[in-house]
N, C-alpha and C positions, 0 to 999 in steps of 0.2 A: 566382557561376557559375564552375566550374573550366574552366580552358583545356584545350581538346582536345589530347591528345598526338598527335604524328606517329607514334610507334611505341609501342603500349600492349598489353602482355601480358594486362592484365586483361579486355580485351574480345575482342581478335582471336586469342588463343591460350589462351583459358580452359581448354578441355578437355585441351589438352596440358599445361598447367600443373598442372591437378589430377591427371592420370595420373602425371606425372613426380614430383610430390610424394608420391603414395601409394606408388609403387614405391620411391622413395628412402627412405621411412620403413621399409618392409618389409626393404629391404637393411640398414638400420641395425640392426633388431632381430636379423636373421640374424647380422650381424657381432658383436653383443654375445653371442648364444648360442654362436657359434663360439669366441669368446675363452674363455668359460666352459669349453667342452669341452677347449680346448687346455690350460687351467689343470688340469683333472682329470687329463688324460693325463700331464701333467708330474709331477703328484704320484704317480700309479701308477709311473711310470718311476723316480722316485727311490726308492720302496719296493722295487722289483725290484733295483735296485742294491745296496741294503742287504742283501737276501737273497742276494747273491753272483752274480747273473746277470751275465754279461759285457755290456757296452754294444753290442758288435758283433752280438750276437744279438737285440737289440731291434729292433722296426720303426721305420722313420724317422718322426720326429715334427716335421719342419720346419714352422714356422708362417709363415703369410702375414699380414704386418702392414700391408698397404696400407690406407690410409684410404679410406672411401667418402663421396663428396661427397653431402651432403643438399640436394636441391633443394626447399627449402621455398617457401611463398608469399612469404616476405620476401626470398628470393634473387631471384625474379622481379621483384619491385618494385624492388629495387636495381638490377638489370641493365637494367630498363626505363628507369629514371631516367638511367642512365649513357649508354645509347644515345641517349636523347632529347637530352641535353646536347651530345653529339658531333655529332648531326644539326644541331641549331640553329646550333652554332658554325660548321659547314661552310656552312650556308644563308646566315648572316648575315655571312659573311667578306667583306671589301672587296678581297681579293686578286684579281688579274687583271681589274679593272675599268678601270684606266688604261690607254690605248693604249701599245704599246711605242715607244720612241724609238730609231731605228736610229742606228749610228755616224755615217752620213752626216749625219743630223739635227744631232747634236751638233756635228760638224765645222763644217757650214755656219753654224749659230748663233753658233759661236765666231768664225769668220771674219767674219761680218757685224758682230758686235760689236767685233772688232778694227779693221775698217776704219772704223767709226764713231768709235772712239777716235782713230785718226789724223786724221779730219776735225776732231775736237774740238781736237786739239793744233795741227795745221798751218793750219786754216782759221778756226775760231771764235776761238781765242786769247783776247784780252781786248778790251773795247770800243775803246780807243784807247792810243796809246803813253804809258807812264808811266815815271817813274824811281822804282820801288818802293823804299821806305825809304831813298831818297836815294843808292842805290848800285847798284840793279839796273834797268837800262834794259831795258824789256820792250816788244816790238812789238805794235801793235794790230792788229785784224782788218781787212783790206782790204774784205771783204764788208760789214762794219758801217759802214765809212767810205763805201762806195758808197751804202748805205741813207741816210746822213746827207746826201748830196748831192742826194737826190731833193726836189723841191718848192722848191728855192731856186735863185737865179741866182748868178753868179760873185761878186757882192758880198755874198752871204749874205742877201739879202732874199727873202721868200716870193714865189712866183709869183702872178700876177694872181688865179687862181681861189681859192687858199688865203687870200690877203689879203681877197678879197671875203667868203669864208666867215667869216673873223674879225670882220669888221664887222657882218654880218647876224646871225650866231649869238651874240648877247650873253647871258651868263648870270650868275646872281648869284655863283656859287661861283668865278668867275675873278678874285676880289680877290687881289692879290699883295703887299700891304704891310699891316702892322698899323695904320698911321694911317687906313686906310680901314675898319677894323673898329669904329670909334666908341669907346664906353667899354670895350669888350672887348679893345682892342688891347694893353694891358698884360698881359692874362692869357694871351696866346698866345705860347708860347716857340718860338724858332727859325724863325719864319715871315717869309720874305723872297722876292724874285722867283725865286731859283734853287730854292727848296724848295716853293713854294706848290702846285705840281701833285703833289708827292709827299704833301703833307699834306692837301690838299683831295680828299675822297673822291669828289667829282664827276668828277675827271679819271681815276679808275681805269677802264681799258678794260672791265672786267667788272662789278664791284660799282658802278661809276659810274651804271649804268643805274637802279639803285635810289636811290642817294644824290643823284645829279644830278637826277633827276625831283622827289625831295622838296624839294630846294633850289629848284628853279625854281618849284614851286607855293608854296612858303612865303616865297620871297624871301630866302633864308638861305644860309649856307655851313656845311658840316660838315667840321670839321678835327680830325686827331689831331696835336697838337704834339710837340715834341722831348722833352717830358717824359712823353709817353704818355697825356696828358689829352684826352679827347674833348670838343669844343665844338660846339654848333649855335647859330650866331650870326645873329640876323635883322638884315638891312641895310635901313636906311631908304630908300635909293635904289631898292630893288626891292620895296618893300611893295605897290606899286600895279601888280603885274604885269599886262599886258593879257591879256584872255581868250584871244585868239588864241595868245599865247605858251604859255599852259597847255595849249591843244588841240594844238599841235604841238611840245609839250615833248620827246618822243622825238627829233624831227628837229633841234630846237635842240641837244640834248645830242650827237647824232651829228655834226652839222656843227661844232660847237665842238671835239669831239674830233678830227676830222680836220684842223682848222686848227692844232692843237697838235702833231700828230705830227712835223711837219718843223722845228718850232722847235729852237733850239740845245740846250735841256735836254730836250726831247721829253716823252713821257708815261710814267709808270712802268710797270713790269711788273705785270699783274693781281694784286691783293692785296698789292702791295709796301707801299703805304701804312700797312697794319695792322701792319707790322713795328715802327712806332714804339711800340707798345704793350709791346714786349719789352725792358723796362728792366732787363736783367740781364746778367751775364757780364762778362769782362775780356779783351779781345781785343787782340793786338798790342802794340807798344812804347807806345802812348798809353793803354793799358788802356780801350778803348772798350767800352761796352755793346753788346749786339746791335743795339739801335735806332740808335745812333750809327754802327755799322759799316755797316748797311744804307743809311743816309743818305749816308754818304761814297760807297758804291759808286754810288748813284744820281747823285751829283754828278760822278762820274768817268766817266759815260756809260753806266752799267748800266741802260738804259731799254728801252721796247718794241722799238726797232730792233735792239738787240743780242739781245733775246730771240728776235726771228725768226731771227737768225743762229744762236743756240744750238739753236733748233728743228730745224736741219738734221740734228742728230745722231740724235734720236728718229725724224725724218722717214726718213732713210736706212734705220734699223732696221726701221721699219714697211714701207717700200716693198719692200726687197730680201727680207725674211723672207716677205712674202705672195707675192711672185713665186715664189720657191722652193717654198712650200707649194702654190702652184697646179700648178706644173710636176710635182710629185711626188704629186699627189692621185690616188688610185685612182678609176676611173670606177665609177659604180653599175651593178649588173647589172639588166637591164630586168625579169626575172622576180622580183626580190627582194621579199618581203612588206613591208608598211608599217613593222612594228616593226624589221626589219633595216635599212631605209633611215634610220629615226629614229636607231638606235643607231649607224650609221656617221657620221651628221651630227654626233651628239654627240662621238664619238671624234676626229674630224677637227677638231672645234672645240678640244677639250683639247689635242691635238697642236699646233695653231697657238699656243695660249696658252703652252705649254711652250717652244716655240722662241722666241717673243717675250721671254719672261722671261729666258732663258738670254742672249740677245743684249743685253737691256737691262742685265743684271748685269754683263757684260764691259764694256760702254760706260761705265757708272758707276764701275767699277773703274779704267778708263782714265782718267776725269776726276780720281780721286784722284791718279794718276800725273802728270797735268797740273798740279795744284795744287803737287805736291812740285817739279816742274820750275820752276814760277813762284815758288819760294821762299815758298810759303803765301799768295801773293797772293789775296784773297777774290774779286777781279774774274775769276779763271779759273774759279770755281765754275759749273758748268752747271746752272741751275735747271731748264730745260726737260727735260733728261735725267733729273734727279731725279724730276720730276713723272711722267715716262714710266715709270720704274721702280716708283714708288708706284702708278700706275694697274695696271700689270701685276701687282704684287703682290696687290692687290685681287682681280684677276680669277683668279689662282691660288688665293687663299683660297675664292673662290666655287666653284672646281671641286672643291676638297677637301671642302667641307662641303655639296655638293650632295645632293639626295635620290636615292639609289642604289637604290630599291626595285625600280623597273623593270628596271634593269640586272641586279640579282641574280636576279630571276625568269627573265630570258632566258638568263642564264649557267647557272643551275641546270637549266633545261629542256634547254639544249644538251648539258651533262654527261650527263643521264639519256639522252638520244637516242643519245650516243656509246657509253655503256655497253651499251645495247640492241643496237646494231649489232654490237658485240663479241661478244655472246652469239649 
């Protein structure tokens, strides 16, 4: 079945097509006859000249050599196809679908991103004071230091509530040394008290809800060791897990997680344990792999508490960008049709996503500057802000690849209405 054309001479202008074709053919025949007559006159003129008749006494024989266009059926077919292509190109065009971004929008997004970069450099800093490479003394974050002081007393001992949680919420995956892994102890590399929360996936604040519950039900521990090998090790001590522990496994997992947050090593950033799989690269003077580098970062205080500190950067961007967006949002007209309100909501959403993307891009660029200022210290890398930029990039991608059919229909309808108003 042939697709119906938007502008079709074959059906809508058939009579005009036929009449023009007929007239153009007659004109073409007349042109040929006229040319033959001119040739005959030219021949007679040459004979008179030979007989001695002066050229001035001869009548004018100027010829008209203008070509006559032949409007055949093929011509109308070609022009119909050309017009069809132009109309479809205009209808399906995606121009003018994105809402305009004002100069003020750009300025505010840049300012918010710049302020966030200053917060990253001056407040977030690095987890704690370190003598990087043995020659660069770098100051740690006071905010992270304050978070580290929560839940413990002056002697460094956990407060009564957390200590009680630690005793009550016993879990199988809290093994901290290889000698408690039985026959598997020799197979797990780099597993010791300071790294056991990094390598034990049950301690992950996000994925631990999955692996932690599996380990509680099975009386096991799931580990990714320093060689990137994944182990699921059953523990004899926990093979007879009481039924009530299995019923309340989510609460056991959460309680144990809370008791570990305020320990000296803390708990890792969500997903950080999976970096032990990344057994490649050569970074720094010691030629560390990416897995070794991330383990070193955790041992130097790059844990969940510092992740919360880093989260202030994307938090500031989200907060102030949305405040500015709300303050500059145009109010809906009460008499607006539903489709107009829907289009406005969509355009407002796109505008907000663009503002956030610009601000996150500036803040991420600022984090690059921070890393340079810290002599390339990986502890100055802001993971939270990178995740914010990735999230916003995904949103921008969704905006660009959205279904634009409805928007095109409304835009084209408005164009038609505007042209009719001009007429």
